[in-house]
C-alpha positions as CSV (number, residue, x, y, z in Angstrom):
1,M,0.0,0.0,0.0
2,A,1.2,3.5,-0.8
3,K,0.6,7.2,-0.3
4,I,0.8,8.6,-3.8
5,T,2.1,12.2,-4.2
6,L,1.9,14.2,-7.5
7,D,4.5,17.0,-7.3
8,N,4.3,19.7,-10.0
9,L,3.2,16.9,-12.4
10,A,2.4,17.8,-16.0
11,H,2.5,16.0,-19.3
12,S,2.4,16.9,-23.0
13,Y,2.6,14.4,-25.9
14,L,4.2,17.2,-28.0
15,P,8.0,17.6,-28.0
16,A,7.9,21.4,-27.4
17,P,4.6,22.4,-25.9
18,A,4.0,26.2,-26.4
19,G,0.6,27.0,-24.9
20,E,-1.7,25.6,-22.2
21,E,-3.7,23.8,-24.8
22,D,-0.6,21.7,-25.7
23,W,-0.6,20.0,-22.2
24,A,-2.7,16.8,-21.9
25,L,-2.2,17.2,-18.1
26,K,-1.9,20.6,-16.6
27,E,0.1,21.0,-13.4
28,L,-1.1,18.7,-10.6
29,N,-0.2,18.8,-6.9
30,H,-2.0,16.3,-4.9
31,V,-1.5,13.7,-2.2
32,W,-3.6,10.6,-2.3
33,G,-3.9,8.8,1.0
34,D,-2.4,5.4,1.8
35,G,-5.2,2.8,1.6
36,E,-7.9,4.9,0.2
37,A,-10.1,4.1,-2.8
38,Y,-10.3,6.8,-5.4
39,A,-12.2,7.2,-8.6
40,L,-10.8,9.3,-11.5
41,L,-13.9,10.6,-13.2
42,G,-14.2,12.7,-16.3
43,A,-15.2,12.8,-19.9
44,S,-13.2,11.0,-22.6
45,G,-10.0,12.9,-23.4
46,C,-9.7,14.8,-20.1
47,G,-6.4,13.1,-19.1
48,K,-7.6,10.3,-16.8
49,S,-5.7,7.4,-18.6
50,T,-2.6,9.6,-19.1
51,L,-2.5,10.2,-15.3
52,L,-3.0,6.5,-14.5
53,N,-0.3,5.5,-16.9
54,I,2.1,8.0,-15.3
55,I,1.3,6.5,-11.9
56,S,1.9,3.0,-13.1
57,G,5.2,3.9,-14.9
58,L,4.0,3.2,-18.4
59,L,4.5,6.9,-19.2
60,R,7.1,9.3,-17.9
61,P,5.8,12.8,-17.2
62,S,7.1,15.8,-19.1
63,R,7.5,17.6,-15.9
64,G,7.4,17.0,-12.1
65,R,7.7,14.0,-9.9
66,I,5.6,11.1,-8.6
67,L,6.3,9.7,-5.2
68,F,5.2,6.5,-3.5
69,N,5.4,6.8,0.3
70,D,7.7,9.9,-0.2
71,I,10.1,7.9,-2.4
72,D,10.6,9.4,-5.9
73,V,9.6,6.7,-8.4
74,T,9.4,9.0,-11.5
75,D,12.1,7.1,-13.3
76,Q,11.4,3.6,-11.9
77,P,9.9,1.0,-14.3
78,T,6.4,-0.4,-13.7
79,A,7.8,-3.7,-12.2
80,A,9.7,-1.7,-9.5
81,R,6.6,0.1,-8.4
82,N,4.9,-3.0,-7.2
83,I,1.5,-2.1,-8.6
84,A,-1.3,-4.1,-10.4
85,Q,-3.1,-2.6,-13.4
86,V,-6.3,-3.7,-15.1
87,F,-7.0,-2.2,-18.5
88,Q,-10.2,-1.4,-20.4
89,F,-10.0,-4.4,-22.7
90,P,-9.1,-7.9,-21.4
91,V,-5.4,-9.0,-21.4
92,V,-5.2,-12.7,-20.9
93,Y,-3.1,-15.7,-22.0
94,D,-5.3,-17.7,-24.3
95,T,-3.2,-20.8,-24.1
96,M,-3.5,-21.0,-20.3
97,T,-6.5,-22.1,-18.3
98,V,-8.4,-19.7,-16.1
99,R,-6.6,-21.1,-13.1
100,E,-3.2,-20.6,-14.7
101,N,-4.0,-17.1,-15.7
102,L,-5.1,-16.2,-12.2
103,A,-2.0,-17.9,-10.7
104,F,0.5,-16.3,-13.0
105,P,1.2,-13.1,-11.0
106,L,1.8,-15.2,-7.9
107,R,4.0,-17.8,-9.6
108,N,6.0,-15.0,-11.2
109,R,6.9,-13.8,-7.7
110,G,7.7,-17.3,-6.4
111,A,4.7,-17.7,-4.0
112,E,4.2,-21.0,-2.3
113,A,2.0,-23.5,-4.1
114,G,-0.5,-24.0,-1.3
115,Y,-1.0,-20.2,-1.0
116,I,-1.4,-19.9,-4.7
117,A,-4.1,-22.5,-4.8
118,T,-6.0,-20.9,-1.9
119,R,-5.8,-17.4,-3.3
120,V,-6.8,-18.5,-6.8
121,Q,-9.8,-20.3,-5.5
122,A,-10.9,-17.2,-3.5
123,I,-10.5,-14.9,-6.4
124,A,-12.3,-17.3,-8.8
125,E,-15.3,-17.2,-6.4
126,M,-15.1,-13.5,-6.2
127,I,-15.4,-13.1,-10.0
128,G,-17.9,-15.9,-10.4
129,M,-15.6,-18.2,-12.4
130,E,-14.9,-21.2,-10.1
131,A,-16.7,-23.5,-12.5
132,E,-14.4,-22.5,-15.4
133,L,-11.1,-22.7,-13.6
134,D,-9.8,-25.5,-15.8
135,R,-11.1,-24.1,-19.1
136,K,-8.6,-22.6,-21.6
137,A,-9.1,-18.8,-21.9
138,R,-9.3,-19.2,-25.6
139,G,-12.9,-19.2,-26.7
140,L,-14.3,-17.5,-23.6
141,T,-16.5,-14.4,-24.1
142,A,-15.0,-10.9,-23.8
143,D,-16.7,-10.3,-20.4
144,A,-15.4,-13.6,-19.1
145,K,-11.9,-12.6,-20.2
146,Q,-12.2,-9.3,-18.6
147,K,-13.2,-11.0,-15.3
148,I,-10.0,-13.0,-15.6
149,S,-8.1,-9.8,-16.1
150,L,-9.7,-8.3,-13.0
151,G,-8.9,-11.4,-11.0
152,R,-5.3,-11.3,-12.0
153,G,-5.1,-7.7,-10.8
154,M,-6.7,-8.6,-7.5
155,V,-4.9,-11.9,-6.8
156,R,-1.8,-10.3,-5.1
157,E,-2.2,-9.0,-1.6
158,D,1.2,-7.2,-1.3
159,V,0.8,-4.5,-4.0
160,N,1.4,-0.8,-3.4
161,A,-1.7,0.1,-5.5
162,L,-4.4,-1.4,-7.6
163,L,-5.1,0.6,-10.8
164,F,-8.2,0.1,-12.9
165,D,-8.6,1.8,-16.3
166,E,-12.3,1.5,-17.1
167,P,-12.3,-2.2,-16.3
168,L,-16.0,-2.9,-16.6
169,T,-16.6,-1.5,-20.1
170,V,-17.3,-5.0,-21.6
171,I,-19.1,-6.5,-18.6
172,D,-22.9,-6.9,-18.6
173,P,-24.8,-4.4,-16.3
174,H,-25.7,-6.9,-13.6
175,M,-22.1,-8.3,-13.3
176,K,-20.8,-4.7,-13.2
177,W,-22.7,-4.2,-10.0
178,E,-21.5,-7.5,-8.6
179,L,-17.9,-6.8,-9.4
180,R,-18.0,-3.2,-8.0
181,T,-19.3,-4.7,-4.8
182,Q,-16.5,-7.2,-4.7
183,L,-13.9,-4.6,-5.4
184,K,-15.2,-2.5,-2.4
185,A,-15.1,-5.7,-0.2
186,L,-11.6,-6.3,-1.3
187,H,-10.6,-2.8,-0.4
188,H,-12.2,-3.0,3.0
189,E,-10.5,-6.4,3.7
190,F,-6.9,-5.6,2.5
191,G,-6.8,-1.7,2.5
192,H,-5.1,-1.4,-0.9
193,T,-4.7,2.0,-2.4
194,M,-7.1,1.8,-5.3
195,I,-7.5,4.2,-8.3
196,Y,-10.4,3.5,-10.6
197,V,-10.7,5.4,-13.9
198,T,-14.2,5.8,-15.3
199,H,-16.4,8.2,-17.3
200,D,-19.5,6.7,-15.5
201,Q,-20.6,8.8,-12.5
202,T,-22.5,5.8,-11.1
203,E,-19.4,3.6,-11.1
204,A,-17.3,6.4,-9.5
205,L,-19.8,7.4,-6.8
206,T,-20.6,3.9,-5.7
207,F,-17.0,2.6,-5.7
208,A,-14.9,5.4,-4.2
209,D,-14.2,6.9,-0.8
210,K,-13.2,10.0,-2.7
211,V,-13.8,11.0,-6.3
212,V,-11.2,12.9,-8.3
213,V,-13.0,14.9,-11.1
214,M,-10.9,15.8,-14.1
215,H,-11.7,18.3,-16.8
216,D,-9.5,19.5,-19.7
217,G,-6.4,18.0,-18.2
218,R,-7.0,19.4,-14.7
219,V,-8.2,18.0,-11.4
220,V,-11.1,20.4,-10.6
221,Q,-12.3,18.7,-7.4
222,V,-11.4,15.9,-5.0
223,G,-14.1,15.0,-2.6
224,T,-16.7,12.6,-1.2
225,P,-19.7,11.9,-3.4
226,Q,-21.8,14.0,-1.0
227,A,-19.4,17.0,-1.3
228,L,-19.4,16.7,-5.1
229,F,-23.2,16.8,-5.1
230,E,-23.8,19.5,-2.6
231,R,-20.8,21.8,-3.2
232,P,-19.4,21.4,-6.8
233,E,-16.3,23.5,-6.8
234,H,-16.4,23.9,-10.6
235,T,-19.4,24.2,-13.0
236,F,-18.2,21.1,-14.8
237,V,-18.6,19.1,-11.6
238,G,-22.1,20.4,-11.2
239,Y,-22.9,19.6,-14.9
240,F,-21.2,16.2,-15.0
241,I,-22.4,14.7,-11.7
242,G,-26.2,14.3,-11.2
243,S,-28.9,13.2,-13.6
244,P,-29.9,15.7,-14.8
245,G,-26.9,17.9,-13.9
246,M,-26.9,21.2,-12.2
247,N,-28.9,24.2,-13.6
248,L,-26.7,27.1,-14.4
249,L,-27.8,30.7,-15.0
250,D,-25.9,33.9,-15.7
251,A,-26.5,36.3,-13.0
252,E,-25.5,39.5,-11.2
253,V,-24.8,38.8,-7.5
254,D,-24.9,41.4,-4.8
255,G,-24.9,40.2,-1.2
256,K,-27.8,37.9,-0.6
257,V,-29.5,38.5,-3.9
258,A,-28.9,37.3,-7.5
259,R,-30.5,39.1,-10.4
260,V,-31.3,36.8,-13.3
261,G,-32.9,38.3,-16.4
262,G,-34.5,41.1,-14.5
263,F,-35.8,38.9,-11.7
264,E,-34.4,38.6,-8.2
265,V,-33.4,35.3,-6.7
266,P,-32.8,35.1,-3.0
267,L,-29.6,33.4,-1.9
268,G,-29.0,31.5,1.3
269,A,-25.8,33.5,2.2
270,E,-24.0,36.6,1.3
271,Y,-21.6,36.6,-1.6
272,A,-19.0,38.9,-3.1
273,P,-17.9,37.5,-6.5
274,P,-14.5,38.8,-7.7
275,G,-15.8,39.5,-11.2
276,G,-15.7,37.7,-14.5
277,R,-18.6,35.6,-15.7
278,V,-20.9,35.1,-12.7
279,Q,-23.4,32.3,-12.5
280,I,-25.7,30.7,-10.0
281,G,-26.1,26.9,-9.9
282,V,-28.9,24.8,-8.4
283,R,-29.6,21.1,-8.7
284,P,-33.0,20.0,-10.1
285,E,-33.7,18.4,-6.8
286,F,-34.0,21.9,-5.3
287,V,-36.2,23.5,-7.9
288,S,-40.0,23.6,-7.2
289,L,-42.8,24.8,-9.5
290,G,-45.5,27.1,-8.2
291,A,-46.6,30.7,-8.1
292,E,-43.2,32.2,-7.1
293,G,-39.8,32.5,-8.7
294,L,-38.7,32.8,-12.3
295,P,-41.4,32.6,-15.1
296,V,-40.8,29.4,-17.1
297,T,-42.3,27.4,-19.9
298,V,-42.7,23.7,-19.4
299,T,-41.5,22.1,-22.6
300,R,-42.0,18.5,-21.6
301,V,-42.3,16.1,-18.7
302,E,-40.4,12.8,-18.5
303,D,-41.6,10.0,-16.2
304,V,-38.6,8.1,-14.9
305,G,-40.4,6.0,-12.3
306,R,-39.8,7.3,-8.8
307,H,-40.0,10.9,-10.0
308,R,-40.7,13.1,-13.0
309,I,-38.3,15.5,-14.8
310,A,-39.8,18.7,-15.9
311,R,-37.9,20.3,-18.8
312,L,-38.2,24.0,-18.5
313,D,-37.3,27.1,-20.6
314,F,-36.4,30.4,-19.0
315,E,-35.8,33.1,-21.6
316,G,-34.0,30.6,-23.9
317,T,-32.1,28.9,-21.1
318,A,-32.9,25.2,-20.4
319,L,-33.7,24.3,-16.8
320,N,-34.7,21.0,-15.1
321,A,-36.8,20.3,-12.1
322,L,-37.4,17.0,-10.3
323,L,-41.1,16.6,-9.4
324,P,-42.0,14.1,-6.6
325,E,-44.1,11.1,-7.7
326,G,-47.7,12.1,-8.0
327,A,-47.1,15.8,-7.7
328,P,-49.3,17.8,-10.1
329,L,-48.0,20.4,-12.5
330,P,-49.3,23.9,-11.5
331,A,-51.9,25.3,-13.8
332,G,-51.6,28.6,-15.6
333,D,-48.4,30.7,-15.4
334,V,-45.6,28.5,-14.1
335,R,-42.7,29.8,-12.0
336,A,-39.6,28.0,-10.8
337,R,-38.4,28.7,-7.3
338,F,-34.8,27.7,-6.1
339,A,-34.2,26.7,-2.5
340,P,-31.9,29.5,-1.4
341,E,-29.7,27.3,0.8
342,A,-29.0,25.0,-2.1
343,I,-27.8,27.7,-4.6
344,N,-24.1,27.9,-5.4
345,V,-22.4,31.0,-6.9
346,Y,-19.6,30.7,-9.5
347,S,-17.2,33.2,-10.9
348,D,-15.5,32.1,-14.2
349,D,-16.6,28.5,-13.5
350,W,-15.1,28.3,-9.9
351,R,-17.3,28.3,-6.8
352,V,-17.4,31.4,-4.7
353,A,-17.5,30.7,-1.0
354,P,-20.1,32.6,1.1
355,G,-18.6,35.8,2.4
356,S,-15.3,35.5,0.5
357,R,-14.0,36.6,-2.9
358,S,-13.5,33.2,-4.5
359,E,-12.7,29.5,-3.9
360,E,-10.8,27.3,-6.3
361,A,-10.7,23.4,-6.2
362,A,-8.3,22.0,-3.6
C-alpha cells in the first residue's frame, strides 16, 4: 500500500509544448492517501488514462515527480513500483487455463504452491468463475476474459496500489454491480490504495471513498460523493455529476440577492464574486414549481419511475426540475423557485465561498 504524491506533475505528448492547450495534463499537486479508494472521473480525453499510466510507470511525465510513500519513483519502471493494473480491454493468456491465468502473478513472484491454490480459489469465487477454472481462456467471451483480467489484478495482496482503467466496459450491467461490490469488499479487507478510472458517474460514486474529477487536463475537485453533489467547486462538476446535472444561469450577484434576467433570486448566504462571468447553480432536486420564482415554460415532462423530470425554458435557457411522484403540475403561469440554501455561486466557473472573494478546487 502506498501514499501517492503528485509533485508539480504535468505532461504533453508534444516535444515542445507552447501554450496551455498543448498539455494533456496541466500542473497537478495532490497527495492521495495510503489505503484509500479513489475514482478518477471525467469525460473522454480529459487526461484520466494519461495520469493513470504515469502513476503505473507506463508513461514518464514531461515535468514534475511522482512519489510512493515519499520515495521518488518517476524514473522507476512499472515492475519496480509493485502495482497491479487492469486495462479497459481484457489482457489474458489464451493458451492458459483460467486457473493458470489467475495464478500467473503469484507464480511469477515465487509464491508457495498452497498459498497460490487458496488465493486463486478465493479470487475465482469473487469473480464468479470457479466453474471455469480448468477451461482454456481461448474461446471465452469478452466479459469472461475481462473478469480473468480483473482477477489477475486482485490476486496479489502485497501490491502498493491497484489501478483500474475503465475495467467494466465490456461487462454486462448486472455483473458490473457485482464486481464493483466485490472490489469494495476487497478494499475493506486488505486496505489497498485503489484508483479506478471511469467516465461513468454511477461507477465512480458507488465505488470510491473520494472522487477525483478531471476536466480538460486538470483536477477540478477531489471530494466525497456528498461533497461533489452539494458543493461542486467547478461548474463542470455540477454539470457532469447528477442526472440531470446542475442548472446554471448567468447572474449579477450582490450580497444575498442574485439578479437573473430582470428577476431577483434570494440566496442562502452573502456573496461577493470577484468579477468575470458570474453564474448561479442549483440542482434540479432543489427546484420547485408554483406561483413564485422565475417565469418558465414547461417544454415536456419525463416520467422516470420514482419521480418526473420537468424540462423548462427560461428566456432561452434550459432548466430542469425534479417533481415528486404524483405531484401535479401547476396550472396557468408556471414559476420556478430555487431553494436559497441549495444555490451555489460561481465566478469564471469556480465556486465562490459565502462571504469570500473566490474559492478554487483544492
